[in-house]
N, C-alpha and C positions, 0 to 999 in steps of 0.2 A: 504494500500500500504506500503511495507517495506521501511524503511528509509535507505538510502545509508550510509555506515560506515563513509564516509568523512564528513557527515553532523552531526555526533554525537556531535562534539565539538562546532559546530556553530549554533545549533538549538536555543539556548537561545538568541544569538546575532542577527541572520538573520531571524529567524521566521520559522514557519512550512512550509510556501509556498515555500520558496527558497529550502529547503531540499527536498520537494516533487518533484520540477522541476528537481533538480539534479538527484534524483533517477530515474525519468522517462527517462531522457537522457541516463543514464547508461543502463537501460533495453533495450531501443531502439538500442543502440550501440551493446550490446551483442547479440540481435536478428539478427542484420544485419551480424555480424561476423559468427553466427551460420548458417545463410542462405547461406553464401558463402562457406560452407563446405559440402562435400558429405557424404554418409553414412560411409565411411572409415575414416573420420576425416581429409581428405586432402583438402586443400583450393582449390577452383575452380577459374579460371581466368574469369573475367567478359567479355562477348563478346563485341567486338568493332564494331562500324558501319563502313562500307566500304565507307567512305567519299572520295570526290575527292582528298583531301590533302593526305589521307592515301594511296590511289592508286598511286599517284605520288611518294610518299615516297618509296613504295614497288618497283616501277619501277626503281628508282635510286639505291636502294640497290641491285637489281638483276644486273643492268648494272655495278655495281662497285665490284662485287664479284671477288675474286682472286683465283688462283689455276688452276687445269686442267679442261678442258671442252670438250664436244663432241657435234656434231651437225649433224642432218640428215634432209633432206628436198626434196621436189619435186615441180614440176610445169610445166610451158610451156616455150619453147624456140623457137626462130625463127633463123635458121642458113642457111648459104649458102656459097659456095666456088666460088671465082672469080680469074681469071688469064687472061693472054693476049689472049689465044686462047680457053678459056672455060668459061662457066658461068652456075651456078646452081641456080634454083629458090630458093628464101628465103621463106621457109614454116615453119609453126608452128608444133611442135611435143612435146611429153612428154620428160622430163628430170629429173634427180635426182642427188643428191650430198651428200657426206659424208665428215666430217671434224673433226679433233681433234687438240688440241693445249693447250696453257697455257696463263696465264695473268700476264705478268711482271709488269703491272701498272693497276690501277683501270679503267683507260680510254683508255687502249691500249691492245688489244688481238691479239695474233699471232697464227698461226697454219698451217696445211697442208690439202689441200682439193683435192678430186678427184671427177670428175663429168662426166656424160654421157648423150648424147642426141641421140635419136633413132627415125628415120623417116622411117616407112614402107609404101611406097607409095601405094602398092597394085597391081602394074602392073609388078611385078618381079624385081623391082629396089629398093634396100634398101640403106639408107644413115645413117652413124653413125659418130658422133663426140664425142670425149672424151679428157680429159686432166687431168693433175695433176699440182698443183701450190702451192706455199707458199703464204699465205694470211695474211693480217694485217687489223684489224678493229679498228677504232679510234672513240671515242665519243667526239665531239667538246665541249660539255657542260655537266657538271655533273648533271645539273638540268633537262636534257631531255634524252629520250631514242633513239634519232636519232643517227645513226652512218654512217660513210663513210668506205667502204671496198674496198681494192685493192689487186691484186695478180699478181704474176710473175711465169711463168712455161712453160710447153710445151702443145701443142694441136695436135690432129690428126684427119683428116677427111677422111672417106672412102666411096666410091660408089661401090656397088656390084650389077651387073645385072644377076648373076647366072653363067655366062660364064667367066667373068673376074672381077677383083677388082682393083680399082685405089685408091692409098693412097697418102696423103700429110701430112707431119709432119713439124712443125716449132715452134719456141718460140712464146709465147702468153702473152698478158697483159689483165687484167680485172679491171674494175672500176665500182662502184655502190653505191647506198644508201639503207638504211634499217631502220627498226624501231623495237624496242624490246617491247613486250607486255607480262608481267608476267601473268601466268595462271596455277593455281593449282600446284605450285612447279617447273614449268619449264618456259622457255621463248619461246614464239612464235615470230618469226622474219620474217615478209614479207619483200622482197627486190626486187629491180630492178637493173640489172647490164648489162654490155656489155663485150664481149670477142672478141679480135681482135688479129690475128696472124701476124707475120712479113713477112710471105711468105716462101714457100718451094717448092721443086720439086714434081710434080704429076707423080707418077710412076705406072706401071702395075705390078701386082704380077705374071703374066704369063710370060712376056718377060723381065721384069726388065728395059724396056725402059722408058725414060722420056717423058711423053705426054705433059707436059707443065711446064714452069718455073714460079717461083714466084706466086704460088697458095696461096691465102690468105683466111683464115676463118674469117667470121664475124657472130656474134651471139648476140641476145638480150635474157636475161633470166629474167623471172618473177617467183619467187619461194616463198614458205613458209617453213621455217625451224623450227625444235624443238631443243632447246639447253638444255643440262644438265650440271650443275656444280657439 
């Protein structure tokens, strides 16, 4: 076994065994460094286990990213229109939404969202709800991915039976809770929220007459969104 150069001066004082052990450690260290390099000579990063602590750390880093972001999602929503002289059944149907925004603070995201809910009943009557709102998302704790989301904007509800269409438009508020789950470079965000309008006139597109006053939209949304930073 070759003697390590650093042992040359200490061989007489410490003995052959100490030098041999030092040389062995040097060989093992060099072998380990060589094993961490690929054929091109570039060092490879050792793989890390996905421990619960690492997953939680990644979740916090995703939630705290700053800059521009975009989100798209879909799910189910239950919506209905109520007024003094009318009432529509609250039924579930497909809905989708798109949003873009920025991150002025690690725990505070803002943006603009547009959403649509479509209920094709099947008996010739279609119902459509849609809206646009300014949204804000707040993370109460930097240690968790839970967030509270709220919005302020406008909503519109339409009922079309093929012969006539009735529309109601009014300001609307939204409020909900969600959770961020990092997955392969994006964030999956399941959420549950409600949308409620302040009330507006229900008018006919054929005559322009007001069929009812103070028509209010109410809707529950259960969606899954994908967010890119």
